[in-house]
KOLLO-972123 format. One record per residue: x, y, z of N, C-alpha, C in turn. Coordinates in Angstrom, 3 decimals, padded with zeros to 6 digits. Layout:
N
{node {X Y Z} {X Y Z} {X Y Z}};
...
# end
This chain:
75
{node {024.376 088.940 -074.361} {024.066 088.869 -073.004} {022.730 089.488 -072.633}};
{node {021.986 089.050 -071.725} {020.811 089.350 -071.450} {020.825 090.563 -070.340}};
{node {019.922 091.541 -070.501} {019.992 092.457 -069.252} {019.259 091.861 -068.117}};
{node {019.908 091.919 -066.942} {019.069 091.460 -065.697} {018.584 092.382 -064.907}};
{node {017.316 092.313 -064.709} {016.723 093.218 -063.954} {016.953 092.825 -062.400}};
{node {017.233 093.935 -061.750} {017.710 093.864 -060.174} {016.319 093.269 -059.554}};
{node {016.479 092.209 -058.534} {015.185 091.734 -057.801} {014.643 092.810 -056.842}};
{node {013.292 092.793 -056.705} {012.802 093.632 -055.932} {012.540 092.932 -054.574}};
{node {012.790 093.548 -053.595} {012.714 093.050 -052.061} {011.574 093.512 -051.462}};
{node {010.763 092.640 -050.747} {009.639 092.803 -049.905} {010.159 092.854 -048.492}};
{node {009.832 093.903 -047.718} {010.161 094.198 -046.318} {009.102 094.118 -045.346}};
{node {009.202 093.596 -044.294} {008.108 093.425 -043.111} {008.875 093.886 -041.910}};
{node {008.530 094.808 -041.235} {009.196 095.330 -039.952} {010.578 095.660 -040.415}};
{node {010.978 096.160 -041.544} {012.205 096.713 -041.873} {013.322 095.484 -042.102}};
{node {012.820 094.210 -042.114} {013.585 093.148 -042.664} {012.952 092.551 -043.842}};
{node {014.071 092.154 -044.838} {013.576 091.479 -046.147} {013.037 090.026 -045.828}};
{node {011.787 089.980 -046.448} {010.987 088.669 -046.208} {010.718 087.874 -047.504}};
{node {010.832 088.434 -048.579} {010.543 087.966 -049.873} {011.234 088.654 -050.978}};
{node {011.212 088.090 -052.255} {011.984 088.668 -053.315} {010.912 088.304 -054.566}};
{node {010.967 089.403 -055.320} {010.363 089.110 -056.718} {011.224 089.270 -057.749}};
{node {011.365 088.315 -058.511} {012.270 088.127 -059.603} {011.484 087.937 -060.888}};
{node {012.487 088.462 -061.937} {011.936 088.297 -063.263} {011.774 086.624 -063.601}};
{node {010.672 086.228 -064.256} {010.273 084.931 -064.365} {011.471 084.104 -065.035}};
{node {012.286 084.823 -066.051} {013.223 084.230 -066.791} {014.363 083.951 -065.832}};
{node {014.678 084.806 -065.108} {015.736 084.700 -064.123} {015.496 083.605 -063.048}};
{node {014.194 083.605 -062.676} {013.674 082.561 -061.526} {013.909 081.114 -062.334}};
{node {013.545 080.994 -063.687} {013.773 079.598 -064.386} {015.164 079.427 -064.580}};
{node {015.896 080.308 -065.011} {017.370 080.147 -065.052} {017.918 079.709 -063.770}};
{node {017.574 080.353 -062.693} {017.922 079.720 -061.276} {017.593 078.378 -060.901}};
{node {016.371 077.993 -061.334} {015.974 076.608 -061.122} {016.704 075.641 -061.946}};
{node {016.919 076.048 -063.057} {017.816 075.204 -063.956} {019.288 074.940 -063.398}};
{node {019.679 076.089 -062.841} {021.208 076.025 -062.220} {021.161 074.881 -061.114}};
{node {019.975 075.161 -060.482} {019.905 074.378 -059.173} {019.868 072.944 -059.416}};
{node {018.973 072.746 -060.484} {018.858 071.168 -060.989} {020.063 070.626 -061.589}};
{node {020.798 071.472 -062.242} {022.148 071.014 -062.704} {023.126 070.641 -061.584}};
{node {023.030 071.532 -060.610} {024.064 071.290 -059.347} {023.469 070.022 -058.712}};
{node {022.237 069.756 -058.492} {021.833 068.635 -057.930} {022.246 067.271 -058.812}};
{node {022.112 067.463 -059.995} {022.455 066.375 -060.977} {023.928 066.022 -060.867}};
{node {024.746 067.126 -060.691} {026.193 066.734 -060.650} {026.523 066.158 -059.179}};
{node {025.814 066.696 -058.128} {025.996 066.000 -056.994} {025.837 064.416 -057.087}};
{node {024.475 064.129 -057.487} {024.160 062.722 -057.653} {025.108 062.035 -058.551}};
{node {025.634 062.531 -059.634} {026.666 061.873 -060.491} {027.883 061.679 -059.628}};
{node {028.465 062.670 -058.829} {029.526 062.365 -058.230} {029.575 061.329 -057.190}};
{node {028.397 061.188 -056.457} {028.093 060.229 -055.305} {028.028 058.691 -056.149}};
{node {027.345 058.769 -057.293} {027.478 057.440 -058.008} {028.757 056.928 -058.468}};
{node {029.537 058.051 -058.800} {030.924 057.535 -059.300} {031.762 057.102 -058.044}};
{node {031.381 057.534 -056.974} {032.322 057.253 -055.594} {032.085 055.722 -055.153}};
{node {031.123 055.068 -055.777} {030.646 053.764 -055.296} {031.301 052.927 -056.441}};
{node {031.599 051.505 -056.241} {032.160 050.664 -056.995} {030.958 050.253 -057.806}};
{node {031.344 049.770 -059.113} {030.165 049.295 -060.204} {029.953 047.880 -059.929}};
{node {028.715 047.444 -060.103} {028.274 046.135 -059.937} {027.514 045.839 -061.133}};
{node {027.843 044.745 -061.821} {027.262 044.382 -063.028} {026.473 043.142 -062.964}};
{node {025.232 043.014 -063.574} {024.508 041.679 -063.552} {024.144 041.400 -064.977}};
{node {024.228 039.904 -065.223} {023.905 039.511 -066.566} {022.592 040.148 -066.969}};
{node {022.352 039.927 -068.372} {021.049 040.390 -068.842} {019.886 039.539 -068.282}};
{node {020.305 038.224 -068.049} {019.185 037.160 -067.493} {018.844 037.761 -066.086}};
{node {019.847 037.845 -065.406} {019.543 038.368 -063.998} {018.857 039.855 -063.966}};
{node {019.283 040.604 -064.911} {018.547 041.890 -064.959} {016.916 041.797 -065.477}};
{node {016.764 040.774 -066.240} {015.354 040.476 -066.670} {014.454 039.896 -065.591}};
{node {015.173 039.332 -064.657} {014.562 038.574 -063.581} {013.722 039.514 -062.567}};
{node {014.373 040.915 -062.731} {013.819 042.079 -061.872} {014.611 042.396 -060.767}};
{node {014.244 043.263 -060.010} {015.066 043.911 -058.988} {015.209 043.059 -057.734}};
{node {014.432 041.991 -057.583} {014.583 040.965 -056.463} {015.817 040.205 -056.760}};
{node {016.215 040.082 -057.922} {017.295 039.108 -058.401} {018.798 039.783 -057.938}};
{node {019.330 039.193 -056.848} {020.663 039.782 -056.526} {021.817 038.924 -057.155}};
{node {022.809 039.571 -057.586} {023.984 039.142 -058.185} {024.723 038.083 -057.061}};
{node {024.715 036.916 -057.469} {025.301 035.952 -056.384} {025.969 034.844 -057.306}};
{node {027.237 034.777 -057.032} {028.063 033.722 -057.828} {027.605 032.259 -057.564}};
{node {026.794 032.186 -056.342} {026.440 030.888 -055.876} {025.232 030.154 -057.065}};
{node {024.624 031.144 -057.461} {023.460 030.799 -058.386} {024.031 030.147 -059.598}};
{node {023.341 029.199 -060.185} {023.691 028.598 -061.375} {023.687 029.716 -062.578}};
{node {024.478 029.435 -063.616} {024.441 030.433 -064.765} {023.275 029.893 -065.895}};
{node {022.835 028.847 -065.900} {021.831 028.321 -066.814} {020.493 028.725 -066.389}};
{node {019.358 028.365 -067.523} {018.153 028.276 -067.084} {017.607 026.935 -066.544}};
{node {016.778 026.923 -065.714} {016.414 025.691 -065.069} {015.153 025.335 -065.051}};
# end
């Protein structure tokens, strides 16, 4: 376990306005924030139904919308 240095607070007019952190603690905090954002995005993606496209439609690009009305072969 790593020793954690207590953050230094900067005060203006008796009120805290800024914090000075050890760079490693700052980087760890950013990593945890990114992990939390990734988890939130994953939960949002999992709450939506899955939609699949054939490889052919995928290769057509993002404008190709999955539609059963379109023919399955190349033309």
